[in-house]
VMD Tcl script that draws the C-alpha trace (Angstrom):
set ca {
  {18.07 8.15 25.53}
  {19.34 4.63 26.10}
  {21.82 3.11 23.11}
  {22.14 -0.60 22.74}
  {24.46 -1.64 20.19}
  {23.05 -4.54 18.26}
  {26.09 -6.66 18.66}
  {25.19 -7.07 22.38}
  {22.26 -9.31 21.66}
  {23.58 -11.60 18.48}
  {21.84 -12.27 15.57}
  {19.46 -14.95 16.97}
  {19.25 -13.37 20.55}
  {18.42 -9.86 18.50}
  {15.24 -11.96 16.57}
  {13.83 -12.93 19.88}
  {14.43 -9.54 21.92}
  {12.45 -7.80 18.60}
  {9.53 -10.66 18.03}
  {8.77 -12.09 21.39}
  {5.72 -9.38 22.06}
  {4.32 -11.12 18.38}
  {1.30 -13.74 19.59}
  {0.14 -15.87 17.19}
  {-3.53 -15.11 16.03}
  {-4.40 -17.53 13.06}
  {-5.08 -21.23 12.99}
  {-3.51 -21.72 9.96}
  {-0.31 -20.83 11.86}
  {1.22 -24.31 13.46}
  {4.40 -23.24 14.01}
  {5.97 -19.12 13.99}
  {9.33 -17.96 14.85}
  {11.86 -20.28 16.73}
  {12.71 -23.08 14.48}
  {14.91 -23.50 11.23}
  {11.31 -23.03 9.13}
  {7.95 -22.15 10.04}
  {4.95 -24.52 9.67}
  {1.59 -23.55 8.14}
  {-1.74 -25.64 7.33}
  {-4.14 -24.51 4.80}
  {-7.30 -26.43 4.04}
  {-9.78 -25.97 0.95}
  {-8.27 -22.34 0.69}
  {-5.53 -21.57 -2.37}
  {-2.48 -19.78 -0.66}
  {-1.25 -16.14 -2.02}
  {2.11 -14.98 -1.44}
  {3.41 -11.16 -2.06}
  {6.72 -10.10 -0.80}
  {8.29 -6.00 -1.25}
  {11.34 -4.87 -1.00}
  {12.08 -1.07 0.67}
  {15.52 0.73 0.63}
  {16.02 3.52 2.24}
  {17.10 6.44 0.16}
  {14.94 5.11 -2.65}
  {11.85 4.29 -1.23}
  {11.87 5.96 2.32}
  {13.76 9.35 3.81}
  {14.42 8.63 8.02}
  {15.00 12.48 7.67}
  {11.33 12.66 8.51}
  {9.46 9.08 8.52}
  {9.78 7.87 12.16}
  {10.54 4.67 12.64}
  {7.61 2.98 13.98}
  {5.79 4.42 11.25}
  {8.20 2.40 9.13}
  {7.13 -0.43 10.39}
  {3.50 -0.13 10.27}
  {3.63 1.21 6.53}
  {6.24 -1.60 5.38}
  {3.77 -4.61 6.75}
  {0.27 -3.07 5.25}
  {1.54 -2.21 1.82}
  {1.77 -5.86 1.32}
  {-1.34 -6.94 3.38}
  {-2.79 -4.39 0.88}
  {-0.90 -7.01 -2.10}
  {-3.13 -9.59 -0.86}
  {-6.83 -7.65 -0.32}
  {-5.85 -6.52 -3.91}
  {-6.22 -10.32 -4.28}
  {-9.69 -10.71 -3.06}
  {-7.57 -12.82 -0.21}
  {-7.07 -12.29 3.49}
  {-3.17 -11.69 4.59}
  {-2.62 -14.10 7.34}
  {1.13 -14.71 8.11}
  {4.43 -12.81 7.60}
  {8.07 -12.94 7.49}
  {10.44 -10.01 7.79}
  {14.17 -9.40 7.07}
  {16.14 -6.32 7.88}
  {19.89 -5.21 6.97}
  {21.16 -2.94 9.40}
  {24.01 -0.25 9.58}
  {26.10 0.61 12.91}
  {24.39 3.96 13.35}
  {21.01 1.90 14.39}
  {20.58 0.67 18.10}
  {18.88 -2.07 18.96}
  {16.44 0.89 20.48}
  {15.89 2.07 17.06}
  {14.85 -1.77 15.73}
  {12.60 -1.95 19.19}
  {10.34 1.05 17.03}
  {10.52 -0.39 13.73}
  {9.15 -3.71 14.94}
  {6.97 -1.89 17.58}
  {4.97 -0.58 14.23}
  {5.01 -3.94 12.73}
  {3.47 -5.39 15.71}
  {0.83 -3.25 15.93}
  {0.18 -3.39 12.15}
  {-0.34 -7.20 12.66}
  {-2.53 -7.20 15.57}
  {-5.23 -4.17 13.74}
  {-4.97 -7.38 10.68}
  {-4.78 -9.86 12.41}
  {-1.28 -11.17 11.01}
  {1.09 -13.56 12.41}
  {4.81 -12.76 12.51}
  {6.40 -15.91 11.44}
  {9.87 -15.87 11.00}
  {12.98 -13.55 9.00}
  {16.59 -12.59 8.99}
  {18.83 -9.82 10.20}
  {22.03 -8.73 8.01}
  {24.34 -6.30 8.49}
  {24.08 -3.51 5.77}
  {27.03 -1.08 4.53}
  {24.31 1.22 2.79}
  {21.56 2.29 5.90}
  {18.26 0.13 6.33}
  {16.84 -2.43 4.36}
  {13.02 -4.21 4.97}
  {12.37 -7.05 2.84}
  {8.80 -8.43 4.03}
  {6.68 -11.46 2.42}
  {3.51 -11.93 3.07}
  {1.18 -15.18 2.83}
  {-2.71 -15.10 2.57}
  {-5.44 -17.37 2.00}
  {-8.26 -16.98 -1.01}
  {-11.28 -18.71 -1.25}
  {-11.93 -21.49 -4.75}
  {-13.60 -19.17 -7.06}
  {-13.52 -15.78 -5.60}
  {-9.51 -14.55 -6.22}
  {-9.71 -11.94 -8.64}
  {-6.93 -11.29 -10.81}
  {-5.82 -8.22 -13.44}
  {-7.16 -10.31 -16.01}
  {-11.01 -10.74 -16.00}
  {-12.00 -6.93 -17.07}
  {-14.93 -7.33 -19.24}
  {-15.43 -4.35 -22.35}
  {-18.73 -3.12 -20.64}
  {-17.50 -3.50 -17.14}
  {-18.10 -0.51 -14.52}
  {-14.51 0.68 -13.08}
  {-14.28 1.82 -9.24}
  {-11.70 2.59 -6.89}
  {-11.74 3.72 -3.11}
  {-11.37 6.13 -0.61}
  {-9.24 9.11 -2.53}
  {-6.49 9.07 -4.63}
  {-3.24 12.11 -4.77}
  {-3.51 12.51 -0.70}
  {-0.26 10.71 -0.18}
  {1.56 11.97 -2.99}
  {0.76 15.63 -1.65}
  {1.61 14.11 1.92}
  {5.08 13.45 0.60}
  {5.19 16.88 -1.73}
  {4.79 18.64 2.30}
  {7.34 16.71 3.61}
  {10.17 17.28 1.50}
  {9.22 21.23 1.22}
  {9.92 21.22 5.07}
  {12.72 18.97 4.70}
  {14.88 21.82 2.24}
  {13.43 24.38 4.71}
  {15.43 22.15 7.74}
  {18.37 21.34 5.26}
  {18.57 25.52 5.58}
  {17.73 26.30 8.87}
  {18.08 23.23 11.20}
  {15.78 25.81 13.89}
  {12.76 26.17 11.12}
  {9.81 24.15 12.96}
  {7.57 21.87 10.61}
  {4.77 23.87 9.38}
  {2.34 20.80 9.27}
  {-1.02 22.66 10.81}
  {-4.25 21.81 8.92}
  {-2.68 19.14 6.72}
  {-3.15 16.09 9.41}
  {-4.99 13.76 6.68}
  {-2.10 14.24 3.66}
  {0.80 13.38 6.15}
  {-0.93 10.14 7.74}
  {-1.60 9.27 4.26}
  {1.77 9.41 3.52}
  {3.76 8.29 6.77}
  {0.86 5.64 7.88}
  {-1.56 4.38 5.00}
  {-4.22 1.52 5.77}
  {-5.16 -1.60 3.88}
  {-9.00 -1.38 2.63}
  {-9.77 -4.82 4.45}
  {-12.85 -2.95 5.36}
  {-13.80 -3.02 1.44}
  {-13.13 -6.60 1.19}
  {-15.15 -7.55 3.46}
  {-17.76 -5.18 2.56}
  {-18.02 -6.57 -1.25}
  {-17.95 -10.06 0.34}
  {-21.18 -9.00 2.75}
  {-22.79 -7.81 -0.44}
  {-21.74 -11.30 -2.65}
  {-19.97 -9.00 -4.82}
  {-16.97 -10.47 -6.94}
  {-14.77 -8.15 -8.64}
  {-13.94 -9.04 -11.98}
  {-10.20 -7.33 -11.58}
  {-8.87 -5.83 -9.17}
  {-5.71 -4.54 -7.90}
  {-4.06 -1.88 -5.35}
  {-3.28 1.90 -6.56}
  {0.44 1.78 -5.54}
  {2.46 3.35 -8.50}
  {-0.68 5.81 -9.29}
  {-4.37 5.03 -10.83}
  {-2.79 5.70 -14.78}
  {-0.09 2.77 -14.37}
  {-2.52 0.15 -12.60}
  {-5.03 0.80 -15.21}
  {-2.26 0.08 -18.25}
  {-2.11 -3.01 -16.35}
  {-5.82 -4.01 -16.25}
  {-6.34 -2.81 -19.26}
  {-3.51 -5.05 -20.74}
  {-3.74 -7.92 -18.98}
  {-7.69 -7.92 -19.81}
  {-7.51 -7.17 -23.21}
  {-9.58 -3.90 -22.59}
  {-9.18 -0.07 -23.03}
  {-10.77 2.19 -20.76}
  {-12.62 5.97 -20.29}
  {-11.95 7.52 -16.64}
  {-13.60 11.00 -16.14}
  {-11.76 13.48 -14.49}
  {-14.70 14.93 -12.50}
  {-15.43 11.02 -10.68}
  {-11.67 10.80 -9.32}
  {-12.11 10.95 -5.60}
  {-10.36 13.92 -4.43}
  {-9.82 15.14 -0.66}
  {-9.75 18.75 0.05}
  {-6.74 18.87 1.81}
  {-4.98 17.50 -1.19}
  {-6.43 20.34 -3.46}
  {-5.23 23.13 -1.33}
  {-1.62 21.60 -1.04}
  {-1.65 21.16 -4.63}
  {-2.95 24.75 -5.02}
  {0.03 25.97 -2.85}
  {2.60 24.36 -4.24}
  {1.35 25.06 -7.94}
  {0.55 21.39 -8.77}
  {-1.88 20.31 -10.76}
  {-3.79 17.43 -8.33}
  {-5.46 15.68 -11.28}
  {-1.60 14.31 -12.27}
  {-1.04 14.11 -8.21}
  {-4.07 11.18 -8.12}
  {-3.52 9.36 -11.66}
  {0.10 9.26 -11.06}
  {1.22 9.91 -7.39}
  {1.07 6.31 -5.96}
  {1.16 4.78 -2.72}
  {-2.58 5.53 -1.71}
  {-2.79 1.83 -1.37}
  {-6.38 1.90 -2.35}
  {-8.49 -0.46 -4.40}
  {-8.98 -0.51 -8.07}
  {-11.48 -2.66 -9.13}
  {-13.99 -3.38 -12.00}
  {-17.43 -5.17 -11.37}
  {-20.23 -6.21 -14.37}
  {-22.88 -3.73 -15.06}
  {-25.59 -6.49 -13.04}
  {-23.72 -5.26 -9.93}
  {-24.44 -1.63 -10.38}
  {-26.63 -1.36 -7.83}
  {-25.17 -2.82 -4.91}
  {-21.58 -0.58 -6.08}
  {-23.46 2.45 -6.08}
  {-24.74 2.46 -2.37}
  {-21.61 1.48 -0.95}
  {-20.03 4.03 1.14}
  {-16.24 4.88 0.24}
  {-16.49 3.44 -3.56}
  {-16.62 5.62 -6.26}
  {-17.21 4.82 -10.00}
  {-14.80 6.54 -12.03}
  {-15.56 5.15 -15.70}
  {-16.05 1.79 -17.66}
  {-14.12 -0.45 -19.67}
  {-14.24 0.07 -23.31}
  {-13.21 -2.13 -26.52}
  {-9.21 -2.15 -26.76}
  {-9.15 -0.49 -29.80}
  {-10.50 2.39 -28.55}
  {-7.81 2.99 -26.21}
  {-7.16 4.23 -22.33}
  {-8.24 7.33 -22.29}
  {-9.42 10.28 -19.53}
  {-12.28 12.36 -20.05}
  {-11.63 16.01 -18.91}
  {-14.41 18.08 -17.38}
  {-15.15 19.82 -20.76}
  {-16.00 16.47 -22.47}
  {-12.26 16.26 -24.15}
  {-10.57 13.54 -24.10}
  {-6.82 12.82 -23.08}
  {-4.60 9.62 -23.50}
  {-3.76 8.08 -20.56}
  {-0.08 7.21 -19.69}
  {1.86 5.47 -17.21}
  {3.83 8.45 -15.33}
  {3.51 6.69 -11.68}
  {6.42 5.57 -9.49}
  {9.29 3.50 -11.21}
  {12.19 3.66 -8.96}
  {14.63 1.67 -11.39}
  {14.76 5.23 -13.57}
}
mol new
graphics top color blue
foreach p $ca { graphics top sphere $p radius 0.5 }
foreach p [lrange $ca 0 end-1] q [lrange $ca 1 end] { graphics top cylinder $p $q radius 0.2 }
display resetview
């Protein structure tokens, strides 16, 4: 396979080479890459901004993460933050730090994944930066989105009788990670060993190529439902619920038997002698939406495909409780992902 050293292009030549294929898709993007700064125009809209930093060895492992998948995921997790505000992602900037072990062809794969994400979600790449790195690959993405006045959803608006809803299923991304880590250990002991991924395609996809829930935001808009509080599930359901309860000055009751879990994740958990409920509560990286709605919206929510009602908000003095299958109550604690630990 051809290997082109990054130094053959230089900084600006490399940026041009990697971003030439990205086409402008939004009217709000007046000027993208190619000048000292991008130019955006938002009329009668609120601007939403989020940023994410991904570091090799902390947030991803290139032993089993393909660069194209990494590029796609790096973009999508930022889009997810904008959707979690009930907004629409429109532009993003990408900055990368790369060591000499990466070639131009490697970066082409990384940017091909980002380009695929941009096309699917209708987002424009409008700028960024590149730098040498002594410690591997670092990716920083900033995403800019738009929200309608009165329809942006924060974490602090949940009422004490609101319903708690989640999209999709939880714990699958974490079980996909456990599978990849297991096969990495096997490979380290025997580099001739072939990974055993048969029948595990769903949990692998959930870890390597997650999707942001644009479809749910569109469905809520179509049904004229505006959540009272919302965030995406990046660090685990327990952790995210604690954020909403803290900022909304409320407690919650979540029912174990209502948490949506995929069959492949259950099988993987049993194989590894792990609790799938613990994975669903604390695994993280699902990038599903957690949101609360008024009781008045129950009839609308209950008919929506891909949304599960898992509990309800309560008075703050009642605390945060998980109600088990036998009716027992367990205090919820944040045990999700924390890169600083």
